[in-house]
C-alpha positions as MATLAB code, in Angstrom:
seq = 'MEALLVITSLPEREQASRLAQKLVESRLAACVNIQAGCDSVYAWKGAIESAAEVPLLIKTVAMHYRAVEEMIRNHHPYELPEILAVSPCNGLPEYLGWIESETL';
ca = [
      -0.044   18.486   -1.332;
       2.139   15.753   -0.230;
       2.654   12.505   -1.865;
       2.899    9.499   -0.030;
       4.113    6.141   -0.637;
       2.338    3.393    1.426;
       3.695   -0.218    1.411;
       1.728   -2.823    2.687;
       1.502   -6.633    1.672;
      -0.731   -9.372    1.285;
      -0.893  -13.262    1.504;
      -2.173  -13.627   -2.124;
      -1.608  -12.241   -5.346;
      -5.719  -12.337   -6.456;
      -6.204  -10.422   -2.845;
      -3.321   -7.803   -3.388;
      -4.682   -6.982   -7.144;
      -8.254   -6.784   -5.635;
      -6.841   -4.098   -3.268;
      -5.371   -2.253   -5.483;
      -8.021   -2.460   -7.833;
     -10.459   -0.733   -5.599;
      -7.970    2.179   -4.372;
      -7.060    3.367   -7.974;
     -11.058    2.902   -8.663;
     -11.697    4.949   -5.464;
      -9.125    7.514   -6.225;
      -7.581    7.071   -2.734;
      -4.516    5.915   -5.078;
      -3.064    7.267   -8.110;
      -1.047    3.884   -8.958;
      -0.413    0.588   -6.829;
       2.880   -1.326   -7.849;
       2.117   -5.423   -6.940;
       5.301   -6.691   -6.693;
       6.693  -10.070   -7.473;
       6.437  -12.467   -4.166;
       8.588  -12.465   -1.376;
       9.159  -14.520    1.449;
       8.873  -12.814    4.995;
      10.683  -13.430    7.970;
       8.907  -12.244   11.014;
       8.771  -12.303   14.941;
       4.975  -12.764   16.247;
       3.948  -13.504   19.424;
       6.915  -15.082   20.993;
       7.818  -17.112   17.853;
       9.792  -16.783   14.291;
       7.317  -17.138   11.381;
       7.839  -16.962    8.093;
       5.071  -16.660    5.060;
       5.291  -15.848    1.224;
       3.938  -12.208    0.649;
       3.075   -9.992   -2.090;
       4.132   -6.776   -1.469;
       2.230   -3.489   -2.465;
       3.328   -0.102   -3.386;
       0.448    2.375   -2.912;
       1.052    6.166   -4.517;
      -1.149    8.784   -2.716;
      -1.528   12.041   -0.996;
      -1.466   12.716    2.625;
      -4.982   13.763    2.895;
      -6.223   10.475    1.953;
      -3.917    8.342    4.236;
      -6.461    7.486    6.747;
      -8.879    6.421    4.189;
      -6.213    4.224    2.451;
      -5.502    2.851    5.736;
      -8.941    1.863    6.722;
      -9.630    0.260    3.088;
      -6.143   -2.000    3.537;
      -7.291   -2.882    7.189;
     -10.990   -3.574    5.839;
      -9.743   -5.986    2.912;
      -6.886   -7.795    4.835;
      -6.904  -10.861    6.305;
      -3.947  -10.594    8.809;
      -4.689   -9.438   12.338;
      -1.921   -7.085   11.972;
      -1.087   -5.907    8.446;
       1.769   -3.527    7.777;
       1.129   -0.537    6.574;
       3.958    1.784    6.422;
       3.695    5.589    4.954;
       6.839    7.009    3.849;
       6.933   10.867    2.726;
       9.393   11.184   -0.473;
      12.055   13.954    0.047;
      12.376   14.437   -3.533;
      11.074   13.202   -6.716;
       9.863   14.466  -10.335;
       7.564   17.143   -9.811;
       5.410   16.004  -13.162;
       4.996   12.744  -11.338;
       4.152   14.281   -8.004;
       1.627   16.321   -9.764;
       0.068   13.573  -11.607;
      -0.602   11.765   -7.954;
      -2.314   14.362   -6.857;
      -4.157   15.077   -9.836;
      -5.412   11.686  -10.456;
      -6.399   11.375   -5.989;
      -8.318   14.406   -6.235;
];
């Protein structure tokens, strides 16, 4: 089973917390780290924008990616949410096994 780290961010901590709770309760993620807020600077529709955001690191498995993506889209206020999936090339085998066991 392939582990994935899915990265997203939301504009408010409460929104981030609700999404994290839903992902773990539904067993789509073994763990979600809600990071400290950050400032993002980005190009959007021809302008340079900035926003305060709360990053999330979602630990899941590849077979759940589509469902995780759908849940993020359904609970995200942005027209185009950040959703990046990173496949770790290495990791502590016991930790990777834990992610798998918590998401099946």
